[in-house]
C-alpha positions as CSV (number, residue, x, y, z in Angstrom):
1,M,30.6,-27.0,9.7
2,K,33.0,-29.1,11.7
3,T,35.9,-28.0,9.5
4,G,35.0,-24.4,10.0
5,V,34.9,-24.8,13.8
6,L,38.3,-26.5,13.7
7,V,39.8,-23.7,11.7
8,V,38.5,-21.1,14.1
9,G,39.8,-23.1,17.0
10,L,43.2,-23.5,15.5
11,G,43.3,-19.8,14.7
12,V,42.7,-19.0,18.4
13,V,45.4,-21.3,19.5
14,V,47.9,-19.6,17.1
15,V,47.0,-16.1,18.3
16,L,47.4,-17.2,21.9
17,A,50.7,-18.8,21.1
18,L,52.1,-15.7,19.4
19,Q,51.0,-13.6,22.3
20,A,52.6,-15.9,24.8
21,V,56.0,-16.1,23.2
22,P,57.4,-12.7,24.5
23,S,56.4,-13.5,28.1
24,V,58.0,-17.0,27.9
25,V,61.2,-15.6,26.5
26,A,61.3,-12.9,29.1
27,Q,60.8,-15.3,31.9
28,D,63.6,-17.6,30.6
29,K,66.2,-15.0,29.5
30,K,65.2,-12.0,31.6
31,G,66.0,-9.9,28.6
32,G,62.6,-9.3,27.0
33,A,61.3,-10.6,23.7
34,P,63.4,-11.3,20.6
35,P,64.1,-8.3,18.3
36,A,61.5,-7.5,15.8
37,G,61.4,-9.9,12.9
38,Q,63.4,-12.6,14.8
39,Q,61.7,-15.9,15.1
40,P,61.6,-17.5,18.6
41,S,63.9,-20.4,19.1
42,S,62.8,-24.0,19.2
43,D,63.5,-24.0,23.0
44,D,61.3,-20.9,23.4
45,M,58.5,-22.5,21.4
46,A,58.8,-25.7,23.4
47,K,58.4,-23.7,26.7
48,M,55.5,-21.8,25.3
49,M,53.7,-25.0,24.3
50,E,54.4,-26.5,27.7
51,M,52.8,-23.4,29.3
52,M,49.8,-23.6,27.1
53,T,49.3,-27.3,27.8
54,Q,49.3,-26.6,31.5
55,L,46.8,-23.7,31.2
56,A,44.5,-25.9,29.1
57,A,44.6,-29.0,31.3
58,P,41.6,-29.8,33.5
59,G,42.4,-30.5,37.1
60,A,41.0,-30.7,40.6
61,P,39.0,-27.4,40.4
62,H,37.2,-28.8,37.4
63,K,36.7,-32.2,39.0
64,A,35.0,-30.5,41.9
65,L,32.2,-29.3,39.6
66,E,31.2,-32.9,38.7
67,G,28.9,-32.9,41.7
68,L,26.5,-30.8,39.6
69,V,26.3,-33.3,36.8
70,G,23.2,-35.5,36.3
71,E,19.5,-35.4,36.0
72,W,17.7,-33.5,38.7
73,T,14.3,-32.6,40.1
74,A,14.2,-29.0,41.4
75,V,11.9,-27.5,43.9
76,G,12.3,-23.9,45.2
77,K,11.0,-20.4,45.9
78,Y,11.6,-16.9,44.7
79,R,10.8,-13.3,45.5
80,M,11.7,-10.0,43.8
81,D,11.8,-8.0,47.0
82,P,12.7,-9.0,50.6
83,A,9.5,-7.5,51.8
84,Q,7.4,-9.8,49.5
85,P,6.3,-13.3,50.4
86,W,8.1,-16.2,48.7
87,A,6.4,-17.8,45.7
88,D,6.9,-21.5,44.9
89,T,8.4,-22.9,41.7
90,K,9.6,-26.3,40.4
91,G,11.3,-27.8,37.4
92,T,14.0,-30.2,36.1
93,A,17.6,-29.9,35.3
94,H,20.0,-31.7,33.0
95,N,23.7,-31.0,33.6
96,E,26.6,-32.5,31.7
97,T,30.4,-32.2,31.4
98,A,31.9,-30.8,28.2
99,L,35.2,-30.4,26.5
100,G,37.0,-33.1,28.4
101,G,35.7,-32.1,31.8
102,R,36.7,-28.4,31.5
103,F,33.1,-27.2,31.8
104,V,29.7,-28.2,33.0
105,L,26.8,-27.3,30.8
106,L,23.6,-26.5,32.6
107,H,20.0,-26.9,31.3
108,Y,16.9,-26.0,33.3
109,K,13.2,-26.1,32.5
110,G,10.5,-25.1,34.9
111,E,7.3,-23.2,35.6
112,G,6.9,-19.7,34.4
113,M,7.7,-17.0,37.0
114,M,6.5,-13.6,37.9
115,G,3.4,-14.0,35.9
116,M,5.2,-14.4,32.6
117,P,3.4,-16.7,30.2
118,G,4.8,-20.1,29.2
119,E,7.6,-22.3,30.5
120,F,10.8,-20.9,32.0
121,E,13.9,-22.2,30.3
122,G,17.6,-21.4,31.0
123,M,21.0,-22.7,30.0
124,G,24.5,-21.9,30.8
125,S,27.9,-23.2,31.8
126,I,30.4,-23.1,34.7
127,G,34.1,-23.9,34.6
128,Y,37.5,-23.0,36.1
129,D,39.9,-20.6,34.3
130,N,43.4,-21.8,35.0
131,S,44.9,-18.5,33.9
132,K,42.6,-16.3,36.1
133,K,42.6,-18.9,38.9
134,K,38.8,-18.3,39.2
135,Y,35.6,-20.1,38.5
136,V,33.8,-18.6,35.5
137,S,30.2,-18.9,34.3
138,A,27.7,-17.8,31.7
139,W,23.9,-17.8,31.8
140,M,21.0,-17.0,29.5
141,D,17.3,-17.7,29.8
142,S,13.8,-17.1,28.4
143,M,13.2,-14.1,30.6
144,G,15.7,-11.9,28.8
145,T,18.0,-11.4,25.9
146,M,21.4,-10.9,27.6
147,I,24.1,-13.3,28.5
148,M,25.2,-12.9,32.2
149,T,28.8,-13.8,32.9
150,G,30.4,-14.2,36.3
151,E,33.6,-15.0,38.1
152,G,34.2,-16.3,41.6
153,T,35.8,-18.8,44.0
154,A,35.1,-22.0,45.9
155,D,35.0,-22.6,49.6
156,G,33.5,-25.1,52.0
157,G,36.1,-27.7,51.0
158,G,35.4,-27.1,47.3
159,K,31.7,-27.8,47.6
160,T,30.4,-24.2,47.5
161,F,30.9,-22.1,44.4
162,T,30.1,-18.4,44.5
163,L,30.2,-16.3,41.3
164,K,29.5,-12.6,41.0
165,S,28.0,-11.1,37.9
166,E,28.0,-7.4,37.1
167,F,25.7,-6.0,34.4
168,V,23.3,-3.2,33.4
169,D,19.8,-3.8,34.8
170,P,17.6,-3.7,31.7
171,M,14.7,-2.3,33.7
172,S,16.5,0.6,35.3
173,N,19.4,0.9,32.8
174,Q,21.7,1.2,35.9
175,P,24.7,-0.9,36.9
176,S,23.7,-3.9,39.1
177,W,25.1,-7.2,40.3
178,M,24.0,-10.7,41.2
179,K,25.7,-13.6,43.1
180,T,25.1,-17.1,42.0
181,V,25.9,-19.8,44.6
182,Y,26.0,-23.6,43.9
183,K,26.3,-25.6,47.1
184,I,26.8,-29.3,46.8
185,E,25.3,-30.9,49.9
186,G,25.9,-34.5,48.9
187,P,26.1,-36.9,46.0
188,D,22.4,-36.6,45.3
189,K,21.7,-33.0,46.3
190,Y,22.8,-29.4,45.5
191,V,21.2,-26.0,46.1
192,L,21.3,-23.1,43.7
193,S,20.8,-19.6,45.3
194,L,20.7,-16.2,43.7
195,L,21.6,-13.1,45.8
196,A,20.9,-9.6,44.7
197,P,20.7,-6.0,46.0
198,D,17.4,-4.6,47.3
199,M,16.3,-1.0,46.7
200,S,18.7,0.2,49.4
201,G,21.6,-1.9,47.9
202,K,21.5,-4.4,50.7
203,E,22.1,-8.1,49.7
204,Y,19.2,-10.5,50.0
205,E,18.3,-14.0,48.7
206,M,15.9,-13.7,45.8
207,F,15.9,-17.3,44.6
208,N,16.5,-20.7,46.2
209,L,16.3,-24.0,44.2
210,V,17.0,-27.4,45.8
211,H,18.1,-30.0,43.3
212,T,17.5,-33.7,44.1
213,R,19.0,-36.4,41.8
214,K,16.5,-38.4,39.9
215,K,16.6,-42.1,40.7
């Protein structure tokens, strides 16, 4: 299994390398890619590998996410409509870095919500895409079968990360969106908020979960 994963990974690197060669050559020579069938020079390959190394390297934007890492107790509230009263919820989270600090993997378990039976469980990831210059995320949980992806930015001195996801609402089969906000308030606390449109399309907070680091 590990050998198969390695082969797939190397295949992706080779494809990206071949796609990058023309742009590297064009930037260097201002004359476009080599003629069809002509192999890139060793200088071109060296420049391409340098560019790929820079794009793959973790940096300060990735380091900023480490405030989410750890074992957490979570207490919060949720509502499915701004006119409804808040309902309480609680759970635990285990978050860890992965792939050399390039991503943070998120694991959450908590009480069932909205009357659904059993325990709620969710997992996802958040990282920073050096190429897009944006934070990126993915999330899936026991309340659905889709994977929700998002892109966004950081503000507040690199302590607040806001990512917007666009998807088709499985209930209405219509396009919708959601904002996920991670706000690091200190070494032992962060808040997760979910913002969504109400029936009129106006943004409201539907979920707020305060995470406190376990001692």
